[in-house]
PATI-853045 format. One line per field, with one value per residue (C-alpha): residue number from 1; residue in one letter; x, y, z. Coordinates in Angstrom, 1 decimal, decimal comma. Layout:
<sites>
k: [NUM ...] $
r: [A ...] $
c1: [X ...] $
c2: [Y ...] $
c3: [Z ...] $
</sites>
This chain:
<sites>
k: [1 2 3 4 5 6 7 8 9 10 11 12 13 14 15 16 17 18 19 20 21 22 23 24 25 26 27 28 29 30 31 32 33 34 35 36 37 38 39 40 41 42 43 44 45 46 47 48 49 50 51 52 53 54 55 56 57 58 59 60 61 62 63 64 65 66 67 68 69 70 71 72 73 74 75 76 77 78 79 80 81 82 83 84 85 86 87 88 89 90 91 92 93 94 95 96 97 98 99 100 101 102 103 104 105 106 107 108 109 110 111 112 113 114 115 116 117 118 119 120 121 122 123 124 125 126 127 128 129 130 131 132 133 134 135 136 137 138 139 140 141 142 143 144 145 146 147 148 149 150 151 152 153 154 155 156 157 158 159 160 161 162 163 164 165 166 167 168 169 170 171 172 173 174 175 176 177 178 179 180 181 182 183 184 185 186 187 188 189 190 191 192 193 194 195 196 197 198 199 200 201 202 203 204 205 206 207 208 209 210 211 212 213 214 215 216 217 218 219 220 221 222 223 224 225 226 227 228 229 230 231 232 233 234 235 236 237 238 239 240 241 242 243 244 245 246 247 248 249 250 251 252 253 254 255 256 257 258 259 260 261 262 263 264 265 266 267 268 269 270 271 272 273 274 275 276 277 278 279 280 281 282 283 284 285 286 287 288 289 290 291 292 293 294 295 296 297 298 299 300 301 302 303 304 305 306 307 308 309 310 311 312 313 314 315 316 317 318 319 320 321 322 323 324 325 326 327 328 329 330 331 332 333 334 335 336 337 338 339 340 341 342 343 344 345 346 347 348 349 350 351 352 353 354 355 356 357 358 359 360 361 362 363 364 365 366 367 368 369 370 371 372 373 374 375 376 377 378 379 380 381 382 383 384 385 386 387 388 389 390 391 392 393 394 395 396 397 398 399 400 401 402 403 404 405 406 407 408 409 410 411 412 413 414 415 416 417 418 419 420 421 422 423 424 425 426 427 428 429 430 431 432 433 434 435 436 437 438 439 440 441 442 443 444 445 446 447 448 449 450 451 452 453 454 455 456 457 458 459 460 461 462 463 464 465 466 467 468 469 470 471 472 473 474 475 476 477 478 479 480 481 482 483 484 485 486 487 488 489 490 491 492 493 494 495 496 497 498 499 500 501 502 503 504 505 506 507 508 509 510 511 512 513 514 515 516 517 518 519 520 521 522 523] $
r: [M D L T P A D R A A A A A A A D A A P P A R V R R S G V P A M T I D G R T L T T R K L V A R V D A P L K V K V T P T A R R R A Q A S H Q A A N A A V G L R P V Y G R T T G V G A N R E V A L P A T E G A R Y T L G L L R S H A T S A G Q V R N D I R I R A M L V V R L N Q L A A G G S G I S M A A I D G L Q A M I N A D A L P P I R E H A G I G T G D L T A M A T T A L G L L G E A P L T N P L H P I S L G I H D A L P F L S S N A A T L A D A A L A A A R L Q T L A R A S L A V A T L T G V A V R A N W E A F G P A V A R V T P G I G S R R V C R V V T G L V T E P G Q D G P V D D P A R I Q D P F G M R C L P Q V N G L M W E T L Q Q L D R V V G A H L N A A S E N P V I L A G P A V L G P D P A P V V A H H G G F H I P A V A L G C D S A A I A A A Q S A S L L Q A R L A M L V D P A A T G L P P F L G D G T P G A S G V M M L E Y L A A S A F A E L R S A A S P A S L G S V S L S R G T E E H A S F A S R S A V Q L L N A G D A Y A T A L S C E L L A A V R A L R M Q G T K S T A P W A E L L E A C A S L G E S A A D R D L T G D L A T A Q E L L P V L A D L V E Q F E P D H] $
c1: [-41,0 -43,2 -44,7 -48,4 -50,0 -50,7 -47,0 -45,9 -48,4 -47,2 -43,6 -44,5 -46,3 -43,3 -41,0 -43,2 -42,9 -39,2 -36,0 -34,0 -31,7 -33,9 -31,4 -30,9 -30,8 -27,7 -27,7 -31,4 -33,2 -35,4 -39,1 -41,0 -43,9 -46,3 -49,7 -51,0 -49,3 -48,7 -49,9 -50,1 -47,4 -45,0 -45,7 -45,2 -42,1 -40,2 -41,1 -39,5 -36,3 -35,3 -35,9 -35,5 -38,4 -38,6 -41,7 -41,9 -41,8 -45,3 -46,7 -44,9 -46,5 -49,9 -49,5 -48,2 -51,2 -53,6 -51,7 -51,9 -55,6 -56,1 -54,4 -56,6 -59,8 -59,2 -59,8 -63,0 -65,1 -65,1 -62,9 -63,2 -60,1 -58,5 -60,9 -63,0 -62,4 -63,0 -65,6 -68,3 -66,2 -66,9 -69,0 -66,3 -64,6 -60,9 -59,3 -56,6 -54,0 -54,7 -53,8 -50,3 -51,5 -54,5 -52,4 -50,0 -52,8 -54,8 -51,7 -50,9 -54,5 -55,0 -51,8 -53,4 -53,1 -52,8 -51,6 -48,3 -46,1 -46,4 -43,5 -41,3 -42,8 -46,3 -45,1 -42,9 -45,9 -48,1 -45,6 -45,2 -49,0 -49,4 -46,7 -48,3 -51,8 -50,4 -48,6 -52,0 -52,8 -56,0 -55,0 -53,8 -50,9 -47,6 -44,6 -42,7 -44,9 -44,3 -40,6 -40,5 -42,4 -40,1 -37,0 -38,6 -38,9 -35,4 -33,9 -36,0 -36,9 -40,1 -42,6 -44,1 -47,5 -49,5 -52,0 -55,2 -55,2 -58,4 -62,0 -62,2 -62,8 -59,2 -56,1 -56,0 -53,7 -51,2 -51,0 -50,8 -48,0 -46,2 -46,6 -45,2 -42,3 -41,6 -41,8 -39,4 -42,0 -42,3 -39,5 -38,2 -36,1 -33,4 -32,4 -34,3 -33,9 -37,2 -39,2 -41,8 -45,2 -47,4 -49,9 -52,9 -51,1 -52,7 -56,0 -54,6 -52,0 -54,4 -57,2 -56,0 -56,4 -52,8 -52,2 -55,4 -54,5 -51,0 -52,3 -54,9 -52,2 -49,9 -52,7 -54,0 -50,5 -49,9 -53,2 -52,7 -49,5 -51,1 -54,1 -51,6 -49,7 -53,0 -53,5 -50,1 -50,7 -54,2 -52,8 -50,2 -52,9 -55,0 -52,2 -51,7 -55,4 -55,8 -58,4 -60,8 -59,5 -62,8 -63,8 -61,2 -61,7 -62,8 -66,4 -66,5 -64,7 -67,2 -70,3 -69,2 -69,7 -66,9 -63,5 -61,9 -63,3 -62,1 -58,7 -58,4 -59,5 -56,9 -54,1 -54,7 -55,3 -52,0 -50,2 -51,4 -51,0 -47,9 -46,0 -47,6 -51,0 -54,2 -55,2 -54,4 -54,2 -57,2 -56,8 -59,2 -59,8 -63,4 -66,2 -66,3 -64,3 -65,4 -66,0 -62,5 -61,2 -64,2 -65,3 -61,9 -62,6 -65,7 -64,3 -60,7 -61,8 -64,1 -61,2 -59,1 -61,8 -62,4 -58,7 -58,5 -61,3 -59,7 -56,5 -58,3 -60,1 -57,0 -55,0 -57,5 -57,4 -53,6 -53,7 -56,8 -56,7 -59,3 -58,5 -61,5 -61,9 -60,4 -58,9 -58,1 -56,9 -59,8 -58,6 -58,1 -61,9 -63,8 -61,7 -60,6 -62,2 -59,2 -61,2 -60,1 -62,5 -63,2 -65,4 -66,3 -67,0 -66,7 -64,1 -61,9 -64,7 -63,7 -66,4 -65,3 -62,0 -63,7 -66,1 -63,2 -61,1 -64,0 -65,0 -61,4 -61,2 -64,4 -63,3 -60,0 -62,0 -64,1 -61,0 -59,5 -62,6 -61,9 -58,3 -59,4 -61,3 -58,3 -56,1 -58,5 -58,2 -54,4 -54,4 -57,0 -55,6 -58,8 -57,8 -54,0 -53,4 -50,8 -50,6 -52,9 -51,7 -48,9 -46,9 -43,9 -46,0 -45,1 -48,2 -49,9 -47,6 -49,0 -47,2 -48,7 -51,7 -51,0 -51,2 -55,0 -55,1 -52,8 -54,8 -58,0 -56,6 -55,5 -58,9 -60,5 -58,3 -59,3 -63,0 -62,6 -60,7 -63,4 -66,1 -66,9 -65,5 -67,5 -70,8 -69,9 -70,5 -70,3 -71,5 -68,7 -67,9 -71,2 -73,1 -71,6 -69,8 -72,4 -71,0 -67,7 -66,6 -64,0 -61,9 -58,8 -59,9 -61,0 -57,5 -55,8 -58,1 -57,2 -53,5 -54,2 -56,3 -53,4 -51,2 -53,7 -54,3 -50,6 -50,3 -53,1 -51,8 -48,3 -50,0 -51,5 -48,3 -46,3 -48,8 -49,1 -45,4 -45,0 -47,8 -46,3 -42,8 -44,2 -46,1 -43,1 -45,3 -43,3 -44,5 -43,3 -46,3 -45,5 -46,7 -43,5 -41,6 -43,7 -42,7 -39,1 -39,2 -40,1 -36,8 -35,9 -38,7 -37,6 -37,6 -38,2 -41,7 -40,8 -42,7 -40,9 -41,4 -42,6 -42,3 -39,2 -40,8 -43,8 -41,7 -39,9 -43,2 -44,4 -41,2 -41,9 -45,3 -44,1 -41,8 -44,8 -46,8 -44,2 -44,2 -48,0 -48,0 -46,7 -49,9 -52,3 -54,2 -52,5 -48,9] $
c2: [99,5 102,6 103,8 104,0 107,3 105,7 104,7 108,3 109,7 107,3 108,3 111,9 111,4 109,7 112,4 115,1 113,4 112,3 114,0 115,5 112,4 109,6 106,7 103,8 105,5 104,3 105,0 105,7 103,9 101,0 101,9 100,7 98,4 98,0 97,5 100,6 103,9 103,7 106,9 107,8 110,4 107,9 105,4 107,7 109,3 106,0 104,0 106,1 104,1 100,7 100,8 98,7 97,7 96,0 94,6 95,6 92,9 93,9 93,5 90,1 88,9 90,0 88,2 85,1 85,1 85,2 82,4 80,2 81,0 80,0 76,6 76,0 77,1 74,6 71,8 73,3 74,5 75,0 77,9 79,4 78,8 76,5 73,7 74,7 75,9 79,6 81,5 79,1 76,3 77,5 74,4 72,0 70,5 70,0 66,8 67,8 65,9 68,2 71,5 71,9 70,9 73,2 76,2 75,9 75,3 78,4 80,6 79,3 79,7 83,1 84,5 84,8 88,4 90,7 94,1 95,9 95,4 98,2 100,4 99,8 102,6 101,1 97,6 98,7 100,6 97,5 95,3 97,7 98,0 94,3 93,7 96,4 94,8 91,4 93,1 94,4 90,8 89,0 87,1 83,9 83,8 82,1 84,1 82,5 84,6 87,8 87,2 86,4 89,5 91,6 90,0 90,7 94,4 94,7 93,0 95,1 91,8 93,0 90,6 91,4 92,9 93,6 96,3 94,3 92,9 93,4 94,7 96,1 92,8 91,9 92,2 88,5 88,3 90,8 88,9 85,5 86,6 88,0 84,8 82,8 85,1 84,2 80,5 81,0 80,4 83,9 86,1 88,9 92,0 90,9 87,5 86,2 82,9 81,0 80,4 77,7 79,1 77,6 74,9 77,4 80,6 81,0 82,6 84,9 86,1 86,7 88,4 92,0 95,2 96,2 97,1 99,3 101,0 101,7 103,3 105,3 106,6 107,6 109,3 111,2 112,4 113,7 115,5 117,1 118,5 119,8 121,2 123,4 124,3 125,3 128,1 129,5 129,3 130,8 133,6 134,5 134,5 136,7 139,2 139,2 139,9 142,3 140,2 141,5 139,9 140,6 137,1 135,7 138,2 137,6 138,3 135,6 133,2 133,9 133,3 130,4 127,0 124,5 124,5 124,1 127,3 129,2 127,6 128,8 132,3 132,5 131,1 133,4 136,4 135,7 135,4 138,8 140,8 142,9 143,0 145,4 145,4 143,9 142,7 143,1 146,6 146,7 147,8 145,4 145,7 144,5 144,8 141,0 138,5 135,5 132,3 131,0 133,4 134,3 130,8 129,4 129,1 127,1 124,7 124,3 124,3 121,3 119,6 120,0 118,6 115,7 114,8 115,1 112,7 110,3 110,5 109,6 106,6 105,2 105,7 103,7 100,9 100,8 99,7 97,4 93,6 93,1 89,5 87,2 85,4 87,5 85,3 86,7 85,2 85,0 87,2 90,1 90,0 88,2 88,8 85,7 83,3 81,5 80,2 81,7 84,1 83,4 85,8 85,5 88,9 91,5 93,8 93,3 95,0 98,7 100,9 103,7 103,8 103,6 106,4 108,5 108,1 108,8 111,9 113,2 112,7 114,6 117,4 117,7 117,9 120,7 122,6 122,0 123,6 126,8 126,5 126,5 129,7 131,4 130,4 132,0 135,2 135,1 135,0 137,8 141,4 142,7 140,9 141,5 144,6 142,5 141,3 138,4 135,0 136,8 137,0 139,2 141,9 141,0 140,7 137,4 136,0 132,8 133,1 130,7 129,9 126,2 126,1 126,4 123,4 121,3 122,2 121,3 117,9 117,2 118,3 115,8 113,1 114,2 114,1 110,6 109,6 111,3 108,9 107,0 103,4 102,6 102,8 99,5 96,1 92,5 89,0 86,4 82,9 81,4 84,2 83,9 87,2 89,5 93,0 94,7 98,2 98,5 100,4 99,2 100,9 104,0 104,3 103,9 106,5 108,9 108,3 109,2 112,2 113,6 113,3 115,2 117,8 118,5 119,0 121,5 123,3 123,6 125,3 127,9 128,4 129,0 131,6 133,4 133,7 135,1 137,6 138,9 139,2 141,1 143,4 144,0 144,1 144,5 143,7 142,8 140,5 136,7 136,1 137,7 134,9 132,4 134,2 134,3 130,5 130,1 131,7 128,6 129,1 130,5 134,3 134,8 135,7 134,9 132,1 128,9 125,3 125,4 121,7 122,0 125,0 122,9 120,1 122,6 124,1 120,7 120,2 123,5 122,5 120,8 123,8 126,1 123,7 123,9 127,7 127,7 125,3 128,0 130,0 127,2 127,5 124,6 125,9] $
c3: [48,7 48,6 51,8 52,1 53,2 56,6 56,9 56,1 58,6 61,3 60,6 60,8 64,1 65,6 64,2 65,8 69,2 69,0 69,9 67,0 66,5 65,4 65,6 67,9 71,3 73,2 76,9 77,0 79,9 79,0 78,6 81,6 80,8 83,7 82,1 83,9 82,8 79,1 77,3 73,6 74,1 75,8 73,1 70,1 71,5 71,7 68,6 65,9 66,5 68,1 71,8 74,9 77,2 80,6 82,2 85,9 88,6 89,8 86,3 85,9 89,2 88,0 84,7 86,4 88,7 85,7 84,0 87,1 87,4 83,7 84,3 87,3 85,4 82,6 85,1 86,5 83,5 79,8 78,8 75,3 73,2 75,7 76,1 73,0 69,5 68,5 66,5 65,3 66,7 70,2 70,9 69,7 72,7 72,4 73,9 76,5 74,4 71,4 73,0 71,5 68,0 68,2 69,3 66,4 63,9 65,2 64,8 61,3 60,0 61,5 60,1 56,7 55,6 52,6 51,5 51,9 55,0 57,5 58,3 61,3 63,4 63,3 64,0 66,9 68,4 68,0 69,8 72,7 73,0 73,0 75,7 77,9 77,5 78,6 81,5 82,7 83,7 82,6 79,5 81,2 78,9 79,8 80,9 78,0 75,6 77,6 77,8 74,1 73,1 75,3 73,6 70,1 70,9 72,4 69,4 67,0 65,4 63,6 62,0 58,6 59,6 56,5 55,9 56,0 59,5 61,3 61,4 64,9 66,7 67,3 65,1 64,6 61,6 63,0 66,3 64,7 62,5 65,5 67,4 64,4 64,4 68,0 67,1 64,2 61,5 60,2 58,9 61,2 60,4 62,9 64,3 67,3 69,1 68,7 71,8 72,8 73,6 76,3 75,3 75,6 74,4 71,0 71,7 74,6 72,2 69,3 71,4 71,0 69,1 69,5 65,9 65,8 69,0 67,9 64,7 66,6 69,0 66,2 64,3 67,4 68,3 64,8 64,6 68,0 66,8 63,6 65,5 67,5 64,3 62,6 65,2 64,4 60,6 60,9 63,0 60,4 57,8 60,0 60,3 56,6 55,9 58,8 60,6 63,1 66,3 68,2 67,1 69,5 72,4 76,0 75,2 72,6 74,9 77,6 75,6 73,3 74,8 74,7 76,4 72,9 71,6 74,7 74,3 70,7 71,6 74,3 72,2 69,2 71,3 73,0 69,7 68,4 71,6 72,0 75,3 77,8 76,0 77,3 73,9 70,2 68,8 66,5 63,0 61,2 57,5 57,9 60,4 60,4 58,5 56,4 58,3 57,5 60,2 62,2 63,0 63,8 67,6 67,0 64,4 65,5 69,2 68,4 66,7 69,8 72,0 69,7 69,7 73,5 73,8 71,4 73,3 76,5 74,9 73,3 76,5 78,5 76,0 75,9 79,6 79,4 79,8 77,1 76,1 75,8 78,1 80,9 83,6 87,0 90,3 92,7 95,5 93,0 92,3 95,1 98,1 100,0 97,5 95,8 92,8 89,5 87,8 84,1 82,2 78,5 77,2 74,4 75,8 72,7 70,8 70,5 68,9 71,2 69,3 65,9 66,7 68,2 65,1 62,8 64,7 64,7 61,0 60,5 62,8 60,8 57,6 59,0 60,0 56,5 55,0 56,9 55,7 52,1 52,7 54,3 51,5 49,1 51,0 50,8 47,0 46,7 46,3 48,0 51,2 51,2 49,1 47,3 43,6 42,6 43,9 45,7 42,5 42,0 40,2 36,7 34,4 34,6 37,3 38,9 42,2 44,7 42,5 42,6 46,4 46,2 43,8 46,0 49,1 47,4 46,3 49,9 51,1 48,8 50,3 53,7 53,0 51,8 54,9 57,0 55,6 58,8 58,6 61,7 59,7 58,1 59,7 58,7 59,9 60,1 61,3 60,4 62,0 65,5 65,2 63,7 64,3 63,7 64,7 61,8 64,3 62,4 59,3 61,2 62,6 59,3 57,7 60,6 59,8 56,2 57,3 59,2 56,1 54,0 56,7 57,0 53,2 53,2 56,2 54,6 51,6 53,9 55,8 52,6 51,3 54,7 55,1 51,6 52,1 55,4 53,9 50,9 53,2 55,4 58,5 61,7 65,3 68,7 69,2 69,5 65,9 64,7 66,4 64,4 61,2 62,2 62,8 59,1 57,9 56,0 53,5 50,2 49,8 46,1 44,9 41,3 39,6 40,5 41,6 45,2 45,9 48,1 49,9 50,7 52,1 54,3 55,4 56,5 58,5 60,3 61,5 64,7 65,4 65,2 67,3 70,1 70,0 70,3 73,2 75,6 75,0 75,9 79,2 80,9 80,3] $
</sites>
């Protein structure tokens, strides 16, 4: 089965974060699930291969207290999804004897889905997120469901989660399909002994954006890597076109608002400064460069800030008990009052994630626009002093001409992915649910945006490396280490198929990102 762009982007994100050997990790300690400390980095680093997880005793006690509170609440007041139907059926009272039948029916009906089955990385990430959410305590779900989900992850028994699975108000089909997998009614990639869910477990299990958050985490991690790599690639381009590094100097960092802009200035200045020097040795070809170089701190700095904010938002939601209703043991909320606390709410609604993903995609598109301009400089003899299109000098040689076309194609895909999904809305369930954030689509679009951005960045890297090799420029500045790291790229400047070189260039982006990281202010 062909992978979707979102699948490829998710795999790349996990590959960026994972250790070199991406196979089942024997001897690696189980991932701790406590409902409090899961981060995007921890998540993405572990889901590229089958993993083991273990819910902490504290988290289990917290979840158990919520379950006991839910059982007590059912006898005291109406509770949505437990004593009533869901959606427009919220006013329909359910007889106590109908709980088991209703639970199974709700899961079966809500498992309706469409589209391609997602890849293993995205599904694993979703399952880990969901288990961590339940470990936060507040769903009222039974321990059988938590134990079953933990066993599903540990067996790498993955349910068939299809692409169209939510609109930002809960990944209902994804969660229902997962629950049916636990019950033995949906196929799994590995055998798993079926479990019996609790009589009221259906809605607590469904009430989650775990699939969306997993995609958002994978997309954010990938783009953070690419954002670092973009500074390495742009620096190599700047050396090749003899950029004016004043645009990255201390004066610019001082007067330009935004921590991201100052960060870019510091990183790039560090990369072009030779040991023992206070700053780059200036030999610029122009009094000021085109925007593609000169405005890099302002544009890529904003990209960094936007991704940092998205990471914070997603990280907070990974550890949130956002199920509706939230059910807590009384003492946890009201001190000595033992009565259970039930609150019907909209915490599952995640416009913050939708806006964060949309903003990150737009920021990446802005950065890719500058990339296009830098690539145009690299193929221009007036900027490099080299033959047109970095050809081998034979008349009419095309050289890297097609890289501009490929980057432009990727940029078009990126612009499409940057069209804000959160601008859409819809009214569903007989008008009772009249708003949707479409965070699920925003997250998928951001995965696709990362794939397109990586393609465009690989085009610039390939051209920049060729230009520097043709120029024979030597330096003891750190940028030379970046160039050396690209030794696996083909040497010949003769006209040839560059497809393999582009694939190699894309594999080098995480390597360059790691080299850049040491120049960031917090390292």
